[in-house]
C-alpha positions in Angstrom: -14.0 -10.5 -36.9 -13.0 -11.9 -33.6 -12.6 -8.5 -31.9 -15.1 -5.6 -32.0 -14.3 -2.7 -34.4 -15.8 0.6 -33.1 -13.9 3.8 -34.0 -10.8 4.5 -36.1 -8.6 6.8 -33.9 -5.0 6.6 -35.3 -2.8 5.3 -38.1 0.9 5.5 -38.4 3.5 4.1 -40.7 6.5 2.8 -38.7 9.4 1.9 -40.9 12.6 3.0 -39.3 14.9 0.1 -40.0 18.2 0.8 -38.4 20.6 3.3 -36.8 24.2 4.2 -37.2 26.3 5.9 -39.8 24.7 5.9 -43.4 26.2 3.3 -45.6 27.0 5.8 -48.4 29.2 7.7 -45.8 30.9 4.4 -44.9 31.5 3.7 -48.6 33.0 7.2 -49.1 35.2 6.8 -46.1 36.5 3.4 -47.3 37.1 4.8 -50.8 39.0 7.7 -49.3 41.2 5.3 -47.2 41.8 3.1 -50.3 42.9 6.2 -52.3 45.3 7.2 -49.6 46.7 3.7 -49.4 47.1 3.6 -53.2 49.2 6.9 -53.0 51.3 5.5 -50.1 51.9 2.3 -52.1 53.0 4.3 -55.1 55.4 6.3 -53.0 56.9 3.2 -51.5 57.3 1.7 -54.9 59.1 4.8 -56.0 61.4 4.5 -53.0 62.2 0.9 -53.9 63.0 1.9 -57.5 65.3 4.7 -56.2 67.1 2.3 -53.8 67.5 -0.2 -56.6 69.0 2.5 -58.8 71.4 3.4 -55.9 72.4 -0.2 -55.6 73.1 -0.4 -59.3 75.2 2.7 -59.1 77.2 1.3 -56.1 77.8 -2.0 -58.0 79.0 0.0 -61.0 81.4 1.9 -58.7 82.7 -1.4 -57.2 83.2 -2.7 -60.7 85.2 0.4 -61.6 87.2 0.1 -58.4 87.9 -3.6 -59.1 89.1 -2.7 -62.6 91.4 0.0 -61.2 92.7 -2.5 -58.6 93.4 -5.1 -61.2 95.2 -2.5 -63.3 97.3 -1.5 -60.4 98.0 -5.1 -59.5 99.1 -5.6 -63.1 101.3 -2.5 -62.8 102.6 -3.8 -59.5 103.5 -7.1 -61.1 105.1 -5.4 -64.0 107.0 -3.1 -61.7 108.1 -6.1 -59.6 109.3 -7.9 -62.8 111.1 -4.8 -63.9 112.7 -4.5 -60.5 113.9 -8.1 -60.6 115.3 -7.6 -64.1 116.9 -4.3 -62.9 118.5 -6.0 -59.9 119.9 -8.8 -62.1 121.2 -6.5 -64.9 122.2 -3.4 -62.9 123.2 -4.6 -59.4 125.4 -1.5 -59.0 122.7 1.0 -60.0 121.3 1.9 -56.6 119.5 4.9 -57.9 117.4 2.8 -60.4 116.7 0.3 -57.6 115.6 3.1 -55.3 113.3 4.5 -58.0 111.8 1.1 -58.6 111.2 0.6 -54.8 109.6 4.0 -54.7 107.2 3.0 -57.5 106.4 -0.2 -55.7 105.7 1.7 -52.4 103.4 4.2 -54.2 101.6 1.3 -55.9 101.1 -0.4 -52.6 99.8 2.8 -51.0 97.3 3.2 -53.9 96.2 -0.5 -53.5 95.6 0.1 -49.8 93.5 3.2 -50.6 91.5 1.3 -53.2 91.0 -1.5 -50.8 89.5 0.9 -48.3 87.3 2.4 -50.9 86.1 -1.1 -51.8 85.2 -1.9 -48.2 83.3 1.4 -47.9 81.4 0.7 -51.0 80.5 -2.8 -49.7 79.3 -1.3 -46.5 77.0 1.1 -48.4 75.6 -1.8 -50.5 74.8 -3.7 -47.3 73.1 -0.6 -45.8 71.1 -0.1 -49.0 70.0 -3.7 -49.1 68.7 -3.4 -45.5 66.8 -0.3 -46.5 65.4 -2.2 -49.5 64.2 -5.1 -47.3 62.5 -2.6 -44.9 60.7 -0.8 -47.6 59.5 -4.0 -49.2 58.1 -5.1 -45.8 56.3 -1.8 -45.5 55.0 -2.1 -49.0 53.6 -5.5 -48.2 51.9 -4.1 -45.1 50.3 -1.3 -47.1 49.2 -3.8 -49.8 47.5 -5.8 -47.0 45.7 -2.6 -45.8 44.7 -1.8 -49.3 43.3 -5.2 -49.8 41.3 -5.0 -46.5 40.0 -1.6 -47.6 38.9 -3.0 -50.9 37.1 -5.8 -49.2 35.3 -3.3 -47.0 34.2 -1.4 -50.1 32.9 -4.6 -51.7 30.9 -5.5 -48.5 29.4 -2.0 -48.2 28.6 -1.9 -51.9 26.8 -5.2 -51.6 24.8 -3.9 -48.6 24.0 -0.7 -50.5 22.8 -2.6 -53.5 20.6 -4.8 -51.3 19.0 -1.6 -49.9 18.6 0.0 -53.3 16.8 -3.2 -54.5 14.1 -2.6 -51.8 13.8 1.1 -51.6 11.9 3.2 -52.2 9.1 1.0 -50.8 6.3 0.0 -53.2 2.8 -1.4 -53.0 2.0 -5.0 -53.6 1.8 -5.8 -57.3 -1.3 -8.0 -57.2 -3.7 -9.8 -54.8 -2.1 -13.2 -55.3 1.4 -11.9 -54.2 -0.2 -9.9 -51.3 -2.2 -12.9 -50.0 0.8 -15.2 -50.1 2.9 -12.6 -48.3 0.5 -11.9 -45.4 0.0 -15.7 -44.9 3.8 -16.2 -44.7 4.1 -13.4 -42.1 1.2 -14.4 -39.8 2.0 -13.7 -36.1 1.0 -16.0 -33.2 -2.2 -15.3 -31.3 -1.9 -13.0 -28.3 -4.4 -12.3 -25.5 -3.3 -8.8 -24.6 -2.9 -5.6 -26.5 0.8 -5.1 -26.0 2.0 -8.2 -27.9 -0.8 -7.7 -30.4 0.5 -4.3 -31.3 4.1 -5.6 -31.3 3.0 -8.3 -33.8 1.6 -5.6 -36.1 4.8 -3.7 -35.9 6.8 -6.9 -36.8 4.5 -7.4 -39.9 5.2 -3.8 -40.9 9.0 -4.3 -40.4 8.8 -7.5 -42.5 7.1 -5.6 -45.3 9.8 -2.9 -45.3 12.5 -5.6 -45.4 10.8 -7.1 -48.4 10.3 -3.6 -50.0 6.5 -3.1 -49.4 4.5 -0.4 -47.8 2.6 -1.9 -44.8 0.9 0.3 -42.2 -0.4 -0.2 -38.6 -3.7 1.1 -37.3 -5.4 1.0 -33.9 -9.2 1.1 -33.7 -10.7 2.1 -30.3 -14.2 1.9 -28.7 -15.3 2.3 -25.1 -14.3 -1.2 -24.1 -12.0 -2.5 -26.9 -9.0 -1.8 -29.0 -8.4 -3.5 -32.4 -5.0 -3.6 -34.0 -4.7 -4.1 -37.8 -2.1 -3.9 -40.6 -3.0 -2.2 -43.8 -1.6 -2.1 -47.4 -2.6 -0.9 -50.9 -2.9 -3.6 -53.6 -3.7 -1.9 -56.9 -6.5 0.5 -56.1 -7.8 -1.5 -53.1 -6.8 -0.7 -49.5 -6.9 -3.8 -47.4 -6.8 -4.2 -43.6 -6.2 -7.4 -41.7 -5.5 -8.8 -38.2 -1.7 -9.6 -38.1 -2.5 -12.7 -36.1 -5.4 -13.9 -38.4 -4.9 -13.0 -42.1 -8.0 -15.0 -43.1 -10.1 -12.1 -41.6 -9.1 -9.8 -44.5 -11.2 -6.7 -45.4 -11.1 -4.5 -48.5 -11.5 -1.2 -46.7 -11.9 1.1 -49.6 -11.0 1.7 -53.3 -8.6 4.5 -54.2 -5.1 5.5 -55.2 -2.2 7.3 -53.7 
């Protein structure tokens, strides 16, 4: 080895990979928000259905009023015709003429009343249509929020699946895979202990990210420190310099 090994003083596995709220709690929260939005959406859809039923009822009322109005108009026309005939045939019968005029006046009053009812019904339909537009807009907004929540769930689920694919950490399956991995994660040479130890930690972190157990050890003598990484391959425990993987040592044979 390029550095003197004297005495093994410490070894620690450093594998903390992140901070913040656990992803399963984020997933539960997103699922909860999605459930609330689904309930809100169902409620709005029910309001839309109720408003549409009210519009149908109002339209039916208008149709009935129009039918009554047509009937009264026909009655009015019949009365007017009868009045004309009565005037022609019975010019001297003032009483009959007065009665006919009274019927016409009553019919006109009823027509005026029905016209007012028709205007009121049209106003109610316009108001219901405005409410329907507002509810549909709100429904669209809730649908957007629900879609966003579902996208959050998909993203968090993907991250969770990636983590589950790597953890719990495992040992390297064989020497060939182990050798290729440490070569691919070789760190640049350093001339001081601080960067050397930092490089060992980076190798450990890379192992955890790839799903492998990798440890860091520091050997100490009176004049030197030596930093190594360590991993178990099968029943062989290996140590190596994170900056020089060619200097690989099979430290001992054993199992967990």
